[in-house]
C-alpha positions as CSV (number, residue, x, y, z in Angstrom):
1,M,-39.5,32.1,-77.1
2,I,-40.2,30.6,-80.6
3,L,-42.9,28.2,-79.6
4,K,-44.8,30.8,-77.6
5,R,-44.8,33.1,-80.6
6,L,-45.8,30.3,-82.9
7,I,-48.8,29.3,-80.8
8,A,-49.9,32.9,-80.3
9,Q,-49.7,33.5,-84.1
10,K,-51.6,30.3,-84.9
11,L,-54.3,31.1,-82.3
12,A,-54.7,34.7,-83.7
13,D,-55.0,33.3,-87.2
14,L,-57.7,30.8,-86.2
15,R,-59.6,33.5,-84.3
16,K,-59.5,35.9,-87.3
17,T,-60.3,33.2,-89.8
18,F,-63.5,32.2,-88.0
19,W,-64.4,35.8,-87.0
20,Y,-64.2,35.3,-83.2
21,S,-63.4,38.1,-80.8
22,Q,-60.8,37.9,-78.1
23,K,-63.6,38.2,-75.5
24,E,-65.4,35.2,-77.0
25,L,-62.2,33.0,-76.9
26,S,-61.4,34.2,-73.4
27,K,-64.8,32.7,-72.4
28,V,-63.8,29.3,-74.0
29,L,-60.7,29.3,-71.7
30,W,-62.5,30.7,-68.7
31,V,-60.0,33.5,-68.3
32,D,-60.3,37.3,-68.4
33,R,-60.1,39.0,-71.8
34,V,-56.9,40.7,-70.7
35,V,-55.3,37.4,-70.0
36,Y,-56.3,36.1,-73.4
37,T,-54.9,39.3,-75.0
38,N,-51.6,38.6,-73.3
39,I,-51.5,35.1,-74.9
40,E,-51.8,36.6,-78.4
41,S,-49.3,39.2,-77.5
42,W,-46.7,36.6,-76.4
43,L,-46.8,37.9,-72.8
44,R,-48.3,34.7,-71.3
45,E,-47.8,31.0,-72.1
46,T,-50.8,28.9,-73.1
47,K,-51.1,25.9,-70.8
48,V,-51.6,22.4,-72.3
49,D,-55.2,22.1,-71.0
50,E,-56.0,25.4,-72.6
51,L,-54.6,24.2,-75.9
52,K,-56.8,21.1,-75.6
53,K,-59.9,23.3,-75.0
54,L,-59.0,25.5,-78.0
55,A,-58.4,22.5,-80.2
56,D,-61.8,21.0,-79.3
57,F,-63.4,24.4,-79.8
58,F,-62.0,24.8,-83.3
59,Q,-62.3,21.0,-84.0
60,I,-58.7,20.5,-84.9
61,Q,-55.9,18.3,-83.5
62,I,-53.7,19.8,-80.8
63,E,-50.5,19.2,-82.8
64,Y,-51.6,22.1,-85.1
65,F,-50.3,24.5,-82.5
66,F,-46.8,22.9,-82.5
67,T,-46.1,22.5,-86.2
68,N,-45.5,24.7,-89.2
69,E,-46.8,24.5,-92.7
70,K,-43.7,25.4,-94.6
71,N,-40.3,23.8,-94.3
72,T,-37.0,23.4,-96.0
73,D,-34.3,20.8,-95.4
74,H,-33.0,22.5,-92.3
75,Y,-35.7,25.0,-91.1
76,K,-39.4,25.4,-90.7
77,I,-40.5,28.9,-91.7
78,I,-43.4,30.8,-90.1
79,K,-44.1,34.3,-91.4
80,D,-46.3,37.2,-90.2
81,D,-46.4,40.9,-91.1
82,K,-43.3,41.8,-89.1
83,N,-41.3,38.7,-88.5
84,E,-39.8,35.6,-90.0
85,I,-39.1,32.9,-87.3
86,R,-36.8,30.0,-88.0
87,V,-37.2,26.8,-86.0
88,S,-34.2,24.5,-86.3
89,I,-34.8,20.9,-87.5
90,P,-32.6,18.3,-85.8
91,T,-29.7,16.8,-87.8
92,C,-28.7,13.4,-86.5
93,Q,-25.1,13.1,-85.4
94,E,-24.6,9.5,-86.4
95,E,-21.1,9.0,-84.8
96,K,-22.4,10.3,-81.4
97,F,-25.5,8.2,-81.9
98,K,-23.4,5.0,-82.1
99,E,-21.5,5.8,-78.9
100,V,-24.6,6.6,-77.0
101,F,-26.2,3.4,-78.3
102,L,-23.2,1.4,-77.2
103,Y,-23.1,3.0,-73.8
104,I,-26.8,2.2,-73.3
105,L,-26.1,-1.4,-74.2
106,E,-23.2,-1.6,-71.8
107,K,-25.5,-0.5,-69.0
108,L,-28.8,-2.3,-69.9
109,S,-28.3,-5.1,-72.4
110,A,-28.0,-7.8,-69.7
111,K,-31.3,-6.8,-68.0
112,P,-34.2,-9.1,-68.9
113,S,-36.5,-6.1,-69.2
114,F,-34.4,-4.4,-71.9
115,S,-35.7,-4.5,-75.5
116,E,-35.8,-2.5,-78.7
117,T,-39.0,-0.9,-77.5
118,V,-37.3,0.3,-74.3
119,L,-34.3,1.5,-76.3
120,H,-36.4,3.8,-78.5
121,K,-38.0,5.4,-75.4
122,I,-34.6,5.9,-73.7
123,L,-33.2,7.6,-76.8
124,Y,-36.3,9.8,-77.0
125,F,-36.0,11.0,-73.4
126,C,-32.2,11.6,-73.8
127,D,-32.8,13.8,-76.8
128,F,-35.9,15.6,-75.5
129,D,-34.6,16.1,-72.0
130,Y,-31.4,17.5,-73.2
131,Y,-33.2,19.9,-75.6
132,E,-35.5,21.1,-72.8
133,K,-32.6,21.8,-70.5
134,Y,-30.0,23.3,-72.9
135,E,-32.1,24.3,-76.0
136,E,-29.6,22.4,-78.1
137,F,-29.7,19.0,-79.7
138,F,-27.9,15.9,-78.2
139,I,-28.0,13.1,-80.7
140,G,-30.4,15.0,-82.9
141,S,-32.4,12.0,-83.9
142,R,-35.8,12.6,-85.4
143,Y,-38.7,10.8,-83.8
144,I,-42.1,9.9,-85.1
145,R,-45.2,8.9,-83.2
146,N,-45.3,5.3,-84.4
147,H,-48.4,3.4,-83.3
148,Q,-48.7,5.9,-80.5
149,W,-45.1,5.7,-79.3
150,P,-41.9,7.7,-80.0
151,T,-39.6,5.9,-82.5
152,S,-36.2,7.0,-83.7
153,K,-36.2,7.3,-87.5
154,E,-32.4,6.7,-87.7
155,L,-32.1,3.8,-85.3
156,I,-32.6,1.0,-88.0
157,K,-29.9,2.5,-90.1
158,I,-27.5,2.8,-87.1
159,I,-28.1,-0.8,-86.1
160,K,-27.6,-2.1,-89.6
161,G,-24.3,-0.3,-90.0
162,M,-23.0,-1.3,-86.6
163,K,-23.9,-5.0,-87.2
164,E,-22.0,-4.9,-90.5
165,K,-18.9,-3.4,-88.7
166,K,-19.1,-6.1,-86.0
167,E,-19.7,-3.4,-83.3
168,I,-22.9,-5.1,-82.0
169,K,-24.6,-8.4,-82.5
170,Q,-28.3,-9.2,-82.5
171,E,-30.0,-11.9,-80.4
172,N,-33.6,-12.9,-80.7
173,I,-35.2,-13.7,-77.4
174,H,-38.4,-15.8,-77.3
175,F,-40.6,-14.5,-74.6
176,K,-43.4,-16.6,-73.1
177,N,-43.5,-18.7,-76.3
178,W,-45.5,-16.0,-78.2
179,H,-43.3,-13.0,-78.7
180,T,-39.8,-12.5,-79.9
181,W,-37.6,-9.6,-78.8
182,R,-34.6,-8.3,-80.6
183,K,-31.8,-7.6,-78.2
184,Y,-28.4,-6.2,-79.0
185,I,-25.0,-7.0,-77.4
186,P,-22.1,-4.5,-77.6
187,L,-18.9,-5.9,-79.1
188,R,-16.8,-2.9,-78.2
189,K,-16.7,-0.2,-75.6
190,A,-18.4,3.1,-76.1
191,D,-16.0,6.0,-76.9
192,L,-17.1,8.6,-74.3
193,T,-14.9,11.3,-75.7
194,K,-17.7,11.8,-78.3
195,I,-20.0,12.8,-75.5
196,N,-19.6,16.0,-73.3
197,W,-20.3,16.1,-69.6
198,A,-23.7,17.6,-69.9
199,E,-24.8,15.0,-72.4
200,K,-23.5,12.2,-70.3
201,E,-25.3,13.6,-67.2
202,I,-28.6,13.5,-69.1
203,L,-27.8,10.0,-70.5
204,D,-27.0,8.6,-67.0
205,N,-30.1,10.2,-65.5
206,V,-32.4,8.7,-68.1
207,I,-30.8,5.3,-67.7
208,Q,-31.1,5.4,-64.0
209,K,-34.8,6.5,-64.1
210,L,-36.0,4.3,-66.9
211,G,-33.5,1.5,-67.3
212,D,-35.3,-1.0,-65.2
213,M,-38.7,-0.6,-66.8
214,W,-40.3,-3.2,-69.0
215,A,-41.7,-2.3,-72.4
216,S,-45.2,-2.0,-71.1
217,R,-44.2,0.2,-68.2
218,I,-42.1,2.6,-70.1
219,S,-44.8,2.9,-72.8
220,E,-47.3,3.8,-70.1
221,Y,-44.9,6.4,-68.7
222,V,-44.2,8.1,-72.0
223,H,-47.9,8.2,-72.9
224,W,-48.6,11.6,-71.2
225,D,-45.5,13.4,-72.2
226,V,-46.6,16.6,-74.1
227,P,-44.4,16.1,-77.2
228,R,-46.0,12.7,-77.7
229,I,-49.6,13.7,-77.0
230,S,-49.3,16.8,-79.1
231,T,-48.4,14.8,-82.2
232,A,-50.6,12.8,-84.6
233,D,-49.8,9.2,-85.3
234,Q,-47.0,8.8,-87.9
235,A,-46.1,12.5,-87.7
236,E,-42.7,13.8,-86.5
237,I,-42.6,14.8,-82.9
238,P,-41.6,18.5,-82.5
239,Y,-38.7,19.2,-80.1
240,E,-40.2,22.6,-79.2
241,A,-43.1,20.9,-77.4
242,V,-40.8,20.0,-74.5
243,F,-41.3,23.5,-73.2
244,Y,-44.9,22.7,-72.6
245,R,-44.2,19.6,-70.5
246,S,-46.1,19.0,-67.2
247,P,-44.0,19.0,-64.0
248,Q,-44.0,15.2,-64.0
249,Y,-41.8,15.2,-67.1
250,S,-40.0,18.5,-67.0
251,I,-36.4,18.5,-66.0
252,R,-35.8,22.2,-66.2
253,D,-36.0,24.7,-63.3
254,Y,-38.1,27.5,-64.8
255,E,-37.8,30.9,-63.3
256,E,-40.5,33.5,-63.4
257,N,-38.7,35.6,-65.9
258,D,-37.8,32.6,-68.1
259,D,-39.5,32.7,-71.5
260,F,-40.2,29.0,-71.3
261,S,-42.1,29.0,-68.0
262,I,-45.5,27.3,-68.1
């Protein structure tokens, strides 16, 4: 698995840079040296709590283990003595994005709890849940951790274009005389031929699970999802981090021989 290899490589680089032995770092994690050796040899996954311990030990942020230093427009490149690993960067499928957006509005725009904040979180879980389950991109939006919460980088552009084409309209809802919410109303039906059955299944499951949540509740829920907590504020959230989710958020049935098992 790409992320397991990336973490193992970065951990080995850190250890060698600061002249630590594998035995010394095994004591940091409270594991046997053989177990630690298996981590660096790609034979064992590093758990989230272990990454936190290592990040604290080296005085770095945990997102260091999930990101790469070099990148091009479509790939991030990691090199070692023997391998060059390519990690795909998502490319937003704008036409599909529009239909997913319309479908979400059809289902949720009439609910008093639905807002732009909720919309961002639902899109995030659609994209990241699909990637975890199928290892492919759904919408392919890129998300940043914006003031602690996942925010789609493309949504503003999508909304602007759809408003201009009269596909949606915006309403400003004044809430409790102190806050204004932007809500969007669909002006046409979503074209579901742009979405395959697996994508629609993920979409429906996310809507069913999160669609009734208010902004404060869904923000609280996303708070402990590994892709979010492993990313610094204003940085892009790496899709690969979904394979380190806790059972509370994971939607994939991991087998013992599955490279993504935690």
